[in-house]
N, C-alpha and C positions, 0 to 999 in steps of 0.2 A: 334768764333764759341762757343757755349756753349755745354759741352759733357755731356751724361749722362748714367747710366746703363740703366732706364725704362723709357720712353717718354710716357705724358699720354695726350692725345687730349681730354679736356672736363674735368671740376671740378664740373660735376653736382655727382650725388648719385654713380653711380655705378665708375668713375674717383676717386673719394674720398675712395671709399673702396677700391681699387685696391692699389691704395699709401698707406693706412692705412694698410692693410695686407702684402703689399710685406715689408713695413718698409717705413718710409717717407725720412729716409736719403738716400733711393736708386733709388727715382723719382723726376720727375721733371713735374710739371702740368703746361701746359696750357689751358688757358680759355680767350675766345673773348670776353666775355662780363665785365663788371668791379666789378663785385663781383660773386664768386660762386656759388653752389648747383644747380645750373640749377631749373628743374621745385619743387624741395622740397623748393626753396627759399622763404622767407615769409617776410613781411615789413609792415610797422606801417604806420598810417595815422591819423590825428586828433584822436589819441586814440583809434583807430580801428586796429586789424590786420588782414592783409588778406596775404591767402596762391595764391601762382598762381594754383589755380584750387582747387579741392576738395580734401582733403588729411586726411586720417588716417589711423592707422594700425592695419590692422586686422591677422595678420599674425599669423599662427600656429607654425612657426617654434623657437624651445626655444632660439636658439643661436641669434637670431635677437632678439627676444622680451627681452632678457637680454642685448642686446648690446644698444638696444633704450633705454630700461631701467635707465642703467647705464649713458649713456650720457646725461640724465635730473634728474639725483641722484634721483630717484624714482618719480618726481612732475611729473605725469601724473594722469589725469582721464583715468579708463576704464568704460565704459559705454555698456549698452545693444544697438543694433543697433535699431532705430525708421526709418523705412523709409517708404515712401508713396508715391503715385502715384495722378495725378491731368488728369481729363477728362473730359470734358466736362461741367464742373461745378460740377462735383462728387470729392470729397476725396474718394479714393480707397485704403484699404491696400494693403502691397506687401508681395509676387507678385500677379497681379490680377488674375493670372488663379484661385488663391485659395480663392481669395475674394471676388467671383461673388456678392454678396450676395448684394454689394455697388454699384452694377450696374442696371439700372432701365429695366425693363421689355418693349419692347419685346429681348431687346437684350442679357439679361441673360439668359433665357432660348434658343435662340438661341447660343451663346456660348457653354450651356452645350450639345444640341444635336449634335452640328459640334463635340465638343470630341470627344464625345460616340460613334459617327459613325468612326472617326479617328480611335479609340481605336479596331473599332469590323474589320477594314481593316487593321491593324497596318503593314501589310510587304506590302501592296501593293504599296507604292510609295518607289519609286530610288531614293537615297537622293544623290543630284548630287550640293546641294550650299544650302545658308542658310534658303531660304523660303520652299524647300525642307522637311528639319528639322522642323523646325516651323511647317507646317502644319503637321507633321508626328506626331508630340509630342502634340500639343496646339490644332487641329483642324483650319480650314481657318478662322473662323470667329474671335476668341481670335488673329491670328494673321493678319487678313486684318484691325481691328478696334484696335488694340492695338501696337503690337510689329514691324510690317511693318513700321506704320507710325514714331515709335521712331527709328526703324531705319535709314532711311532718314534722321532723326532730328541728329542724334548725332554721325552716321557712314557714315554721308552725303552720302549715296548711297543706292540703294534696294536691300532688301534680298538676292536676285538673283545672286548680282554682288559679294557675299561674300561668302567664303569656311566655311567649318564646322570643321576645327583643333585647333580654337581658342575658342572652347565653352566653354568645361568640364563643369563645375557645374555652370559657371555663368549664365544659365539661367536654372530658375527649372523647370524641366520636372515632373509633376504632376500626381500623381497615379490616379485611378477614384473615389477612396472615398476620395481624398483629392478637388477635383473638385466637386463633389456632396455635399458633406458638405460644402465647401466653398459657394456652390449658397445657401444653406439653412442655412447660418448665422452662422455655426458651424464649422469656417476655422482651417485648420493645421499652426501653427504656426513656425515660424523660416525655414520659405521655401528661404531666401532669403539667399546666399551663406556667406555673413556676420550676423554674430549673437551679437558678442562681438568684439567693438573699443577701441583703443587707441589714446590718445590726447595730448600734453604736456599740462600743465598747464598754460606756459607762451613762448610767444616767439614764436606762430606760429609754426608749423609742422618742419619748418626748427630747432627748437630746438632738436629733435632725432638726427639730421646729424651732428650738429655743432663741435662735438668731433671728426669727422673724419680728420676733416679739420684743428686740433690743430697740429703744426708742422708741417704741410703740405708746400711743396714749391710750390707755387702756384704763376703764373706770369700770370696775368689779363690783358685785353685789349689785347689780343697776338691772332688775327685772322690769322689762317693757309692759307697760298694760295698755298702752294707748297710742295710735299712729293716726295722726289726724294728715293724709296723703294734699289734703287741698291745702290746709296752711303749712303744710311742711313740720310739721313739730312731733315729736316722739314725748312722750311722757313715762315714766319710771314710777314704780311700786313706792319711793320716797318720796314721790309728788316733784321731783327736778323734769325741767324742759329743757329738750334741746331739739333747736332749728338746723336747718339742713338745706342743703343745693342738692345733692344726690344723695338717694338712700341706699344702701347695700344690705340686703337681707341674708344671713345665713342663719338665722335659728329657724325651725321644724315650722314648714309652711303654715299646717296647721294650726300652730300658735302665734303667727304671724297673721292670718285672716281672721281670727279670733280679736286682734287687735284694734280691729276697723269697724268700726261702728256704723257706720255709713252703709257698710254691704247689706245685698240682699239676703234674706234666709235661706235661699238658695244655695248661696255660695258656702256659707258655714256648715249646711248639712254637706256639702261636696267634699267640701276638706275634713271632715269627719270620717267620710269613707276612705281616704287616704290609710293605708294600713303600713305599720311600720314595727318591725318586732322589737321586744322589749329582751334585756340581757342580764340575768345573775351570774354574777361572777365568783367563784369558789375557788379562792386561792389556798394552798396546801402547802404547808412547811414539812417536808419529809427530811425527816433527821439521819438519810443515807441518801445515796447515789442510785438514781434508777438506774437499771441496766437495760437500757433501751435505744437503739440507736435515732430513731425519729425526733425531731424537731418537735413534731406534733403530728396528731393522727385523727383520725374519723373513728365515730362511733356507733354502728349500723343498729344495733340490738334497740327496739324500740320501748323494751322493759327496762332500759336503763336513762337515766335522767343526764347523763354525759354525754353531750354531741360531737363537739369538738376537745382537745385536750392539747396543750402545750408543753413544754417540760423548758422554763424559763432558761437555765443556765446552760441550754446547750445553742442558746442564742448569744449570751456574752456569760461568763464564767463569773463574772460580775453582780449577776442577779441573784445569787445565791452564795450563801458561805460554803468553802471550801469543803468537801466531802456531804453536799444535804442537795436535795433537790427543788426547784419550787414548780408544783403542779399546778397548773390553772386550767378550772373544768369551766365549759360553757353551758349553760342550758337557757333555751329560751323560750318566751311566750310571746302573747298579743294577742289580739281582739278575737283570733280563733284560739287560740290558747292560753285562758286568762290564766294570771299568777292570783294567788290566792294568800301570798303572804307569808310563805310556812317555809324562810330562808335557812333558819334553823335546822328544821326538819331535813330538807331537800340536799343540805351540806352533809349531815351525816351518812343518809345513803349513798351520796356522791362517794364518801371515806370508804365505804364499803365495796361499793363498784370499783374504785381503784387498788382495794385489798382484792379482790375477785381476778382482776385482770393481772394481778400480780407486780402492780408498779408499789404497791406498799408490801413490806418483807413478811410481815406478820401481824395477829391480830392486836396486839400487845402495843404495838407501834400505831397502827392505827388509831388506836384510842387516844394514843399520846401526841398526834399530831396538831401544829396550833392551824388553825382554820380561821378564816375572816372573809367576809362577801363584800361585793359592791353592786350595786344594782344601776343599769343605765334605764332610762326610760327609754330613750330611741336607740335603735342598735341597726339593722337593717331595712333599707323599704323593701315592701313585699310585695311583687311587679304581679299583683292580680288584674283582675280582667275588670276593675272599677278604676284603675288607677288612671290609663288616660283619658276617659272620659271626667273624671273629676279633675285631671289637671286644666282639660282644654273649657272646662267650665269657670274654673278659677280665673285664668289667664286672660279670657274674655271678658269678664266683670273686674280685674284691676286693671286692664289697659287704658281705659276713659282716665282712672286715676293717677296715671305716668308710669306703669308699668312699661319697662323696654321688653319686647316680646323677642325672643331666640327664635331663629331657624329649624332649630331642634331641641326645641323645649319639651316635647312629647317624647322624646326619645329617652329608651332606659340609659345611655351610654352616650360619650362626648367621642368622635373623632378627631384629635388634637392635628393631626394630620390635614383636616380639611373642615373646622369649629364650626363653618357656618356664619353667617350674621348677625348683627347686634341691633335692633332699630331703636330709636332713640325714645328717650323717657329721664324721668329722675326716681325711678326706681327700679333696683336691680337685683334679682334673687340669683343667689349663689352659694354651692357646694350641695353637697347629698343632703342635707335636709331641706334647705332652701330651695333647691330647683326638686328634687323628691327623684332623685337619680342614683344608678349604681356607681358610686365614685369609690374610688381607694386614694391612699394618700397623695400620690402623685398627681391625679387629679382634682384635688383639694387647691396643689399648688398651681396647677395651669389656669383652673377657672379664675383664680386670682390673677393672675399675669393677664388672660383674656381680657378683664374688665380694664384694666390700666390700659392697655393697649387700645380698646376699643374708646376710653373717654380722655 
């Protein structure tokens, strides 16, 4: 049996941040995969560099900015975010609600009229779900034609099924002036919550995190199958046993709950109700440069698998061979939209969607494009109406077993200016999947720092 002061489950960014901030010598990290870094892992294939989904750093937190910059010794690109949309054959600047001049009539006028009517009756809608919020903020026409279809593609469920505590500044809520000016061809700029982005020049997004792992005690290919909170031991699938003083859990919360045999079945049932999207990444090696200005764009058409598309070489020229483009396409699934395992068929359809959108120059080239796929079992937390109830039930049962409760544990996000207190305990949930929150890469770093400061 191996004894350690801090045993960390999961070597993703939040787990590595915890080990880094606590001091690697005090920590042991168990990772079920063959390599660390979790969702910020990058890999190369035929001189292309791919991330596990679109990753850019847009944090305004100076501490995280300095860490990332130091990790790559200042070798990063800082770019103005150039984000677009595709809708029914039209390219529309982002956000749509502030760029309606690029939408054809009569839909353009209907969008404006609906928005103005909503503005006049602003307080008449009771906000019970994301659909209500959208109708009140954007009007029913913009909601029905753009945001609701995209919600069903990205979040894999209807906006009526989502709460509103995750929104923050992520959806641009325009003024009357912004909508009218945008419809008349004089749009406001910087309506997206991301204005500046940073991305490593070399090695993909993982380069921002690699130094967090230097000196860390990481054991890979260690899948946790049993946790005994009373004995403070963890057993892996290779029957190795680890004892701890403090347990830091960054693996998905439903998986962690399943490892604890002493829990009431109602806790397991609550964990199974926690919804998370799965992601099929389709990486397309294009033998020519794609002549689009965006780094990434959103696809609103519901008859297309493509949901969000990133041009990797526009983040770093080293992500693709000179004169070529790397196109990464996201297609989402979940319990609400089950995946049938037909990745090859979906990939073929996606390539022809790229051809239809003019991103691949000809059908002959489309047939010759090299395509590879990656499957992510856990992508984004789905903030449906079951989430808070399920978390509250789970945390209540874990508390007597040593869970350190947080003041903001049910919130979808964390305010790092005032993150709230952390109660005593010897089990700490951490990160997007451990805490089941809306976390980006800077949140993953900061939650590890928070744990270290608390302990």
